[in-house]
DOPA-585649 format. One record per atom (N, C-alpha, C): residue in one letter; x negated, y, z negated. Coordinates in steps of 0.001 Angstrom, whole numbers, plus 524288, in hexadecimal, padded with zeros to 5 digits. Each point is the difference from the previous one (the first is absolute). Layout:
BEGIN
AXYZ ...
//
This chain:
BEGIN
S7FCBE7FB5980000 S80342804A780000 S7FC93804E480000 A802738045880176 A7FD18804EC8002C A7FE09801777FA8F G803267FEE07FC04 G7FE698014A7FAB1 G7FB387FD047FE44 F7FFBE7FAEF80171 F7FB7A7FCCF7FE98 F7FB23801F8802D1 Q8008480143804FB Q7FB8A801E580302 Q7FDF2805237FDC9 E80382803637FE5E E7FE59804EB7FD8D E7FD557FEFF7FACE A801FC7FC237FD16 A7FDA47FEBA7FAF5 A7FA777FDD8800BD V7FF317FCC180407 V7FACC7FDE180112 V7FC488046880182 T801C98038580358 T7FCC18046D801A4 T7FE49803357FB52 S803AC801117FC89 S7FEDF8032F7FB68 S7FCA17FD197FC0D T801537FB1C7FEE9 T7FD457FCF87FBFB T7FA527FF0480177 F7FF157FE9F804EA F7FAAF7FED5801BF F7FD25804E5801F2 K80291804757FFAC K7FDAB8050380198 K7FDE67FFB48059B L8034E7FE1C80386 L7FE747FF598056A L8002980533802E5 C7FC3F800BE8037F C7FFBF804E5802F1 C804558006480409 K801CB7FB74801E6 K804177FFEE803FE K8049A7FCD47FE01 P804C080167801A4 P8049E7FD217FE30 P7FF9A7FA2980131 F801547FCE57FC28 F7FFC77FA5C8008A F804E47FDF18029C N7FF577FC0080363 N8047C7FD1A801F6 N7FEAF7FA3C7FFCE M803F57FCB280072 M7FF4F7FA727FF01 M7FC737FD46803F9 T7FF13802698047D T7FC4E7FDAD803B5 T7FA6C800247FDDD Q7FF18803357FC04 Q7FACB800847FDB0 Q7FF517FC997FB29 F804017FCF67FEB4 F7FFED7FD227FB0A F7FB4D7FC557FF8F D7FF117FCCD803FD D7FBA77FC457FFC0 D7FAC6802CA7FF73 H7FF77804778029E H7FB13802DE7FF98 H7FF63802527FA87 L80441801D77FDBE L7FFC1801FE7FAA5 L7FE687FBA97FC39 V802297FB5A800BF V7FE7E7FB8A7FCB7 V7FA2F7FEE4800A1 G7FE0E8002D804E3 G7FA707FF30800EA G7FCA9804257FD79 W801EA804D18000E W7FD478046C7FD8B W7FF6F7FF167FA20 V804387FE477FD88 V7FFE27FEE97FA61 V7FC877FB427FEE9 R800BF7FBDE80310 R7FCE67FB397FF5B R7FA2F8012980076 N7FE9C8031D803DA N7FA8880167800DC N7FDB3802C47FB43 S80308803797FDA4 S7FDFE802DE7FB6E S7FEC07FC517FB86 M803667FC287FF22 M7FF287FC4C7FBB6 M7FB4B7FC7B8010E L7FF9E7FE1F804CF L7FBA17FC8F8015F L7FAC7802D77FFA7 M7FFE6804CB801DD M7FB15802E880002 M7FE518016F7FA7A M803B28016A7FCAE M7FE8A801377FA95 M7FE037FB2B7FD2F A802367FB798014E A7FE037FB237FDB3 A7FA737FEF5801DD M7FF0180117804F3 M7FAD87FEF68022E M7FBD88037C7FD88 V80156804E67FEEE V7FC2B803B67FDE2 V80131801387FA48 D8016B7FBF97FD1B D80152800AE7FA76 D7FB03800657FCBE Y7FD4480451800C4 Y7FAFA800D47FD69 Y800CA802577FA8D P7FC3C7FF297FC83 P80094801D47FA97 P7FEBC805C87FF45 Y7FF15802CD8042D Y7FEC78058E7FFBB Y80268802B9804C6 P800C98051F7FFD0 P80234802C280489 P7FC8E7FF3C804CF A802647FF2C80478 A7FD0E7FF14804D1 A8030480234804A4 E7FD3A800DD80449 E8026780245804B4 E7FF3A7FC72804BB F7FF9E7FAEB7FF21 F7FF0C7FC4E80442 F8047480026803F9 F804CF7FFC17FE21 F804958005C8036C F803A88045A7FE44 G7FDED803E37FD95 G80338804427FE0F G7FE20801AE7FAAE D80208804527FE3C D7FE7B8023D7FAF6 D803147FD467FBAC L7FDE47FBA17FE1B L802E87FCC67FC52 L7FD9D800237FA91 P803457FF4F7FC08 P7FE0B7FFF57FA98 P7FD8A7FAC47FEB1 A7FDA57FFAA7FB6B A7FE0C7FB017FE15 A804897FC277FF7E W7FEE57FB088011B W803F27FBE77FFC2 W8052C801CD8027D P8000E800FD8051F P804AD8022080286 P804CB7FC7B7FFAA V7FF497FADF7FFA7 V8048A7FC8D7FF74 V802C6801167FADA T7FCEF8005D7FBD9 T8024C801427FAE5 T802888056180017 A7FD58803C180282 A802268054780060 A805347FFF9802E8 A8004B7FD0B80450 A804D87FFB4802FF A804587FD707FCD7 C7FEA47FBE17FD2D C803E27FD677FCAE C80209803AE7FBCE N7FC88803087FDA7 N801A0803BD7FBFA N80388804378024C I7FED4801A7804C3 I80352803DC802A2 I805807FDCC800B3 M8005A7FB1C801B0 M805247FD94800BB M802E37FF6D7FAD8 L7FD397FE537FBF2 L802817FF537FAE9 L801E9805337FDD5 D7FCD880419800A8 D80195805317FE1E D804DD801E6802E5 E8001E7FF2180520 E80488801AE80313 E804E27FCF17FE76 M7FF547FAF57FEF0 M8047F7FCDD7FE57 M80201801D17FAB1 D7FC648016A7FC80 D801A7802077FAEC D802E98052880094 E7FE5180327803C5 E8024C80530800A4 E805217FFE480305 S800147FD2A8046A S8049B8003580363 S802D87FAD280091 G7FD307FBAC7FF12 G802607FAE9800D8 G800D17FEBC805B8 D7FDA98030A80382 D800C47FF6A8059F D7FB687FCEC80246 E800FE7FB3C801B0 E7FBD67FCA4801FB E7FD8F8022880500 M8031E802608035C M7FDE58021C804DE M7FC5B804947FEDB K80167803447FC45 K7FC95804577FE7B K7FADE7FDF87FDC2 A800617FBDB7FCE5 A7FB4D7FDC27FDA4 A7FC5D7FDDE8043A L802397FD4A803D5 L7FCE27FDD780440 L7FD84804578033D A802FD8040980125 A7FE028045F8031D A7FB93802CD7FD30 A80086800A87FAEA A7FBF5802B67FCFD A7FAEB7FCE17FFF9 A800747FAD77FF8B A7FB4D7FCB87FFF8 A7FD4F8000D8054B A803017FF878042D A7FDBA8002D8053F A7FD7D8054C80105 G8026D804147FE00 G7FDDF8053D800B9 G7FAAD800B77FD96 L7FEDA7FD027FBE2 L7FAD1800677FD95 L7FBC87FE93803F3 F800D87FBED80316 F7FC0A7FE65803CA F7FF718040780460 Y80457801D080220 Y7FFBB803728048F Y7FEE1805AE7FE95 N80117801757FB2E N7FF18805677FE5C N7FB618007F7FC53 G7FE727FBB57FD9D G7FB8C800207FC7F G8010D803137FB0E T7FBFA800837FCE5 T80097802D57FB17 T8004E805DE800D1 S7FE25801E280489 S800308059F80107 S8057D801CE8014F G803127FC9C8028F G805718014280127 G800C1804B88037F T7FCDE8007D80419 T8005E8049E8035E T804417FF8E80426 K801C47FB4D8012B K804147FF65803F7 K8054D801947FDCF K802D08030680317 K8053F8018D7FE5F K804137FC14801EF C7FE937FD0880410 C8037D7FC0080202 C7FCBB7FBD1802B2 F802797FB9280146 F7FD3D7FB9F80259 F802117FEE38057B D7FC617FF58803A9 D801587FE338053F D7FE687FA448003B I803CF7FC887FF9E I7FEC27FA6D7FF85 I7FD707FDD7804EB Y800A2802A080472 Y7FD8A7FE24804D4 Y7FA5F801EF80085 E7FE9C804077FD32 E7FA89801AC7FFC3 E7FD187FD187FBB4 D802A27FF0D7FBA4 D7FD877FD697FB8D D7FF1C7FA35800F6 F803977FD87802CD F7FFCB7FA60800C2 F801027FEC4805B9 I7FC287FD7A80285 I800677FEAB80588 I8001E7FA178008B E804117FE0780277 E8006E7FA64800D6 E7FBD67FE30803D5 C7FDEF7FB457FF0E C7FBBE7FE178033F C7FFEC7FA107FFD9 A7FBC27FDA5801D4 A7FFA57FA5080036 A7FFBD7FD877FA92 D7FE6D802E97FC1A D800207FE3E7FA94 D8053F801B57FDC7 I803727FC697FECF I805498017C7FE76 I80029802F97FADB T7FBBF7FFF47FD1A T7FFDD803227FB36 T7FE508059B80119 G7FE578011B804DD G7FE578054480163 G7FA2580061800AF C7FE62803C280332 C7FA71800B680126 C7FDE48052A7FDEE G8035D8034A7FDC4 G7FE45805287FE59 G80077803EA80472 T7FCC8803F87FFE6 T8000F8040780406 T7FA6A8016A80187 G7FF6B802B18045E G7FADD801D4801A7 G7FCE87FBE2802EC P7FB078013B80163 P7FCB27FC6B8030B P7FF3C7FAAA7FD6D A7FF7F7FFE47FAD9 A7FF4D7FAFD7FD51 A804C17FC82800C2 A804968025A8003E A804C57FCF7800CF A800227FD9F8056F V7FE2C802F7803DD V7FFCF7FDFD80559 V7FC3B7FB628004F A7FB838007E7FD63 A7FC257FBC77FFFC A802427FB197FD7D W802C7800987FBA2 W8024C7FB807FD54 W8044B7FD9680354 D8030A8034480294 D804287FE1B80371 D7FDA97FCAE80460 W7FBB2801E780249 W7FD597FD1D80426 W7FE027FAC17FDFB Q7FDBE7FFFC7FB5C Q7FE137FB197FDC6 Q8046D7FC1B7FF2A C80481802047FE42 C804777FC8C7FF15 C8023C7FDE48051E C7FEE6802B280454 C801C27FE318051B C7FC057FC6480297 T7FB4B7FFBB7FDE5 T7FBE97FCFD8028E T7FD727FC097FC59 E7FE1D801B27FB77 E7FCE37FC9C7FCA7 E8031D7FD387FBC0 F803FD802917FDFA F802E27FDC77FB97 F805CE7FFCD8013E Q802957FC277FDD2 Q805AF7FFE880013 Q801C97FFD27FA58 L80252804407FE48 L80159800967FA82 L805C07FEB57FF30 A801007FB267FEA6 A805577FE3D7FF12 A80144800AD7FA3A T80232804677FEA4 T801198011F7FA78 T805CA8014E7FF4E P8036A7FC2C800C3 P80595801167FF4E P80172800777FA3F S80486802297FEF8 S8021D800297FAAE S8056B7FD8D80021 N801C37FE097FB82 N805057FD307FFF1 N803B4801C77FBB8 N7FE448037E7FC84 N80330801E97FBAD N8015A7FBB87FC12 V7FD1B7FBAB80048 V800A57FBC67FC38 V7FB0F7FF767FCBF T7FB997FF8C802B4 T7FAFF7FFA37FD51 T7FD448054B7FFC8 D8028580410801E9 D7FDD4805457FFDE D80473803E57FF32 M7FEA6804EC7FF5E M803ED803FD7FEC2 M801EC802ED804D7 F7FE197FE79804A7 F8012D802F5804B8 F804A47FDB4802FC P802B48033780319 P804357FDF18034C P7FDD27FBFE803D4 P803317FC44801AD P7FE1E7FC10803BD P7FDD08028B804F5 L7FB757FE3380193 L7FD7E80202804BF L7FCF47FB8380271 Q801AD7FE3E80487 Q7FD937FB9680294 Q7FBE2801C9803F1 W7FBE47FCDF80062 W7FBDF80112803C6 W801177FCF3804F0 D8007E802BC8046D D801557FD7C804F6 D7FB77800B4803D2 P7FD0F7FBD38012A P7FB7E800838037E P80178801E180576 K804B87FECC801C9 K801AD801BF8052F K80094805EE8002F I802368023C7FBD8 I800AB805B17FFCB I7FAAB802A57FFA9 V7FC897FDD37FCC6 V7FAC28023B7FF80 V7FD1A7FFA380533 G800797FB878029F G7FD717FF568050D G801EC803E480405 K80506800F980012 K80244803CB803AD K7FDFC805797FED1 Y7FFD4801527FAEA Y7FE0B805227FE68 Y7FA51800BC801B9 C7FCB07FC207FEF7 C7FA6D8006E80148 C7FF248004A805E5 S803177FD0E802E6 S7FF858000E805AA S8016F8055580238 E8042E802487FE01 E801CF8050E801FA E7FC578046E7FE63 K7FDCD7FFAA7FB49 K7FCCF804547FE12 K7FA557FFA4801C5 Y7FDBD7FB537FFEA Y7FA687FF7880105 Y7FEB67FC76804AE G804017FD5D8021A G7FEF07FC6E80447 G7FD407FB157FE4F V800B07FE6D7FB21 V7FD997FB3E7FDF0 V804317FC9F7FD7A T7FEB17FB0B7FF65 T803847FC627FD64 T7FD247FDA17FB5C P8025C7FFF07FB5E P7FD5D7FDD97FB68 P7FE577FA52800D8 D7FB557FEBA7FE4A D7FDE97FAB580069 D8001D7FD8E7FA90 P803527FC3A7FF08 P800987FDDF7FAB7 P7FB4E7FCF17FE06 V7FC557FE8A80376 V7FB8E7FCE17FE40 V7FAD3802F58004F R8000E804D0801ED R7FB12802D2800C7 R7FCFE800AC7FAE4 A802BB801CA7FBF4 A7FD55800DC7FAFF A7FDD27FAED7FDD7 S802EB7FBBB8009F S7FE2B7FAF57FE0E S7FB0C7FE4F802D5 L7FFD9800CA80522 L7FB687FE7C80302 L7FB4B803687FEA9 N800FB805187FF49 N7FBB78039F7FEE9 N7FDD97FF777FA7D Y803807FECE7FC50 Y7FE6B800217FA7D Y800AB7FAB87FD4E W8000C7FBB180306 W7FFE57FAB67FDD8 W804F37FE717FD16 S80425802E9800B8 S804E47FEC47FD64 S7FF237FF9C7FA14 A802007FBE17FD97 A7FF577FF727FA51 A7FBA17FC3B7FE9A D7FD1D7FE28803DB D7FBF87FC157FF02 D7FAA0802967FFDA F7FE488012F7FB42 F7FAF18029A7FF47 F7FBED7FC457FDB2 R800ED7FAF78006A R7FC917FC4D7FD4D R7FA5E80055801E2 A7FF2D8015A804F6 A7FAB08003680221 A7FD928056E7FF6E A802F5803B67FDEA A7FE048055D7FF65 A7FC9A8006B7FB22 S7FD4C8046C7FF8F S7FCC9800DF7FB5C S7FF8D805D07FEEC N7FEF8801437FB1B N7FED8805587FE5A N8045A803E480166 I804BE7FEB17FE5E I804838036B800D2 I802C1800C07FAC8 I80193804D87FEED I8032F801287FB65 I80564801B6801DE F803FF7FD4C7FE41 F80565801A0800F7 F8021C802317FADC S80072805237FFBB S8020E8026A7FB3F S8058E801DC80103 N8035D7FF137FC3F N805788019B80064 N801EE802067FAC0 G80359803E58003D G80268802137FB49 G8057B7FDCF7FF51 H801507FE777FB4A H805377FDDA7FEF5 H8044C803FB80119 L7FED4805097FF8C L803FE803FF800D7 L800D68013E805C3 D7FC7D7FE4880351 D8004E8012380590 D803877FC03802B4 P8044E801AD8026F P803637FC39802AC P7FD257FCC08041E W7FBC58023280236 W7FD107FD2B80402 W7FD3D7FB2A7FDD5 H7FF5F7FF9C7FAE5 H7FCF57FB9A7FDEE H802947FABE8013B A805178001980104 A802BC7FB1E80134 A7FDD57FD69804EC G7FDA18030780372 G7FDBB7FDD6804BC G7FA297FF317FFA5 G7FDD8800897FB5A G7FA5B7FFAC7FF51 G7FE1D7FA8F7FE96 V7FADF7FF6E7FFCB V7FD837FB367FE1E V7FF6A8009A7FA16 L802CC7FCE47FD10 L8008F800E97FA62 L7FCFD7FC297FC97 T7FDA87FC1880253 T7FCD97FC497FD02 T7FADA7FF12802D6 D7FBFF7FE877FD12 D7FAE97FEF38025C D800867FBBC8042C V7FD4F800CE8045B V800187FC3280446 V7FB757FC2C7FF7B N7FB778020F7FEA4 N7FB5C7FCCD7FEFA N7FC74803327FC6A P7FB877FE107FE7A P7FCC3802D47FC33 P7FE4B80577801AE T800178012E8051B T7FE5180531801B3 T8044A80308802DD V804A97FDF180027 V80485802F5801F5 V803A4800A77FB5B K7FFA48049D7FD97 K8024F800DC7FAD8 K804E08037580049 A803C77FEAB7FCD4 A804BA8032F7FF72 A7FFDF802B67FAB3 I800A98051D8000C I80017803087FB24 I80550802AF7FF8E M802E97FE9C7FC01 M8051F802597FF11 M7FF8C804467FBE0 I802638046A8011B I7FFAE8048C7FC8E I8056C800F47FDB1 K800917FEDB7FB18 K8051B800177FD6E K802CA8053C800A1 D7FD49804407FF24 D8027E8052C80014 D7FE858030F804E8 G7FEAE7FD3580430 G7FE2380291804B9 G80430800958041C A800268049580284 A80347800DA80497 A7FC897FF5C804CF H8017B8025580455 H7FD647FF1E80501 H7FA49801BB7FFC6 H7FC697FC44800C7 H7FA4D800B47FFED H7FE14803CA7FBBD L8023A7FF997FB53 L7FE448035F7FBB0 L7FA3C7FF307FEDD D7FE187FB3180092 D7FA837FEE67FED6 D7FC4D802B9803D2 L801E88016B804A7 L7FCB380292803E4 L8002F805ED7FF8F R80365802017FCB6 R800168059E7FEF9 R7FB9E801577FC26 G7FEB0804F57FFAC G7FC06801A37FC50 G801B37FF1B7FA62 S7FC3D7FF697FC95 S8014F7FF2A7FA7D S802C2804CC7FDD2 H8034D7FF237FC1A H8032C8042F7FDBF H800A07FEE57FA30 P800298040E7FCC4 P8009C7FF277FA57 P804E07FCE27FE98 E804068003080354 E804D97FD367FED1 E8002C7FA828024C D7FBA87FE428023B D7FFF27FAB680230 D801557FBF77FBCF P8037F7FC4C80138 P8011D7FBD97FC36 P7FB5F7FC487FF8F K7FFBC7FD3B7FBB0 K7FBA47FC757FEFF K7FF907FBE58044F S8046E7FE4080217 S7FFE67FBD1803DD S7FD028018C804E8 V80062804F2801A8 V7FD3180199804C0 V7FA38800E67FED7 I7FEC8801B87FB45 I7FA82800A47FE7A I7FD427FAB38000C V802A77FC147FDD0 V7FDD27FAB17FFF0 V7FF6C7FDF780599 A803E4800FE80351 A7FFCE7FE1C80562 A7FB6E80262802F4 R7FF1E8050B7FF51 R7FB9A80289802AD R7FAC67FDA27FE46 K7FF817FEE97FAF7 K7FB287FDA37FE14 K7FF3F7FA9880266 Q8043E7FD098007C Q7FFA17FADA80273 Q7FE4980084805B6 E80245803C0802C0 E7FEBD800CB80584 E7FA458018A800B3 V7FE308039B7FCC1 V7FA88801B080058 V7FC537FB787FED4 A8014B7FCF07FC11 A7FCAE7FB8F7FE92 A7FFB27FC038046F L804657FEEF8027F L8000A7FC428044F L7FCD980200804A9 I800AD804FD80143 I7FD268023C80471 I7FA217FFF27FEF4 K7FE74801717FB3A K7FA707FFDA7FEA5 K7FDDE7FA6F80061 Q803117FC437FE27 Q7FE587FA8880032 Q7FF327FE3B805A7 W803BD8014E80369 W7FFA97FE4B80574 W7FB7D802B3802D8 L7FF06804FC7FEC1 L7FB95802C08025E L7FAD97FD8A7FE4C A7FFB27FEC97FB08 A7FB307FD907FE04 A7FF1E7FAAD80291 E804237FCF880088 E7FF8F7FAE580281 E7FE7680090805BB G8022D803F580292 G7FEAC800F080576 G7FA538018D800B0 R7FE0D803567FC85 R7FA788019880045 R7FC6F7FB487FF0E A801907FCC67FC4A A7FCCA7FB667FECC A7FFA97FC56804B7 K804527FF35802AF K7FFF67FCA4804A4 K7FCB4802668044B K800688053780090 K7FCF1802A88040B K7FA297FF627FEF6 N7FE87800827FB0B N7FA7A7FF9C7FE95 N7FDC37FA9080115 Q803597FC157FFCD Q7FE4C7FAAC80108 Q7FE0F7FF688059F F802148033180383 F7FEB87FF7180589 F7FC648044E801EF D7FE568037A7FC76 D7FC3B8041180178 D7FA717FDD37FF99 F7FD0A8007A80421 F7FAAC7FDF67FFEC F7FC198047F800B0 
//
């Protein structure tokens, strides 16, 4: 109804009047905000994907709880939480353009914006196939199915390529790393991407390091006073392994130097 569409426009502070043809994109816009905040759930303020506070997932949850206490309006609570990601802590945006903030692409969770988004979109059309559906049973998101035919059509029309479902497996040995050596697979429990990672040791020199309080590649960011103990321990493990492998490599090299 017209009243509902006006309420959505007002509640989500949209720059342009909302109509029901935009519903799926609005859902994607909200979904993207939640996924991205989970990915960059760092223990200190960061600007990796926006001007976000420390522990943005907790901050977003608190925003929703405060709004529910104040108004009891679930849609307002959801809009306020999503706004944290797109507006950041500075809050300089007066309204949101959901088509500028969130661009649909070969990754159904979204690719972001700008040149980096184009690069990721291209990778999803060529190197990776990211099948990440939701069902609203084992997750909190509305049902969203991944359709390889739709993705293939999109990639063909945009880039003139067709996704290759086995390319990544051929290039990167699929899940069989038994013959590999000297690799560290580090994953953070808070990072949604960890579900697709190597989570257990493969052999004595292909090691998996799990970081209890880590979000997306937290161990590869610079050290910070607010770093949790788990990432400090992980970095020490990584440094120790790299030093060990370098020393072993030098020793082998010296054996053949005459």
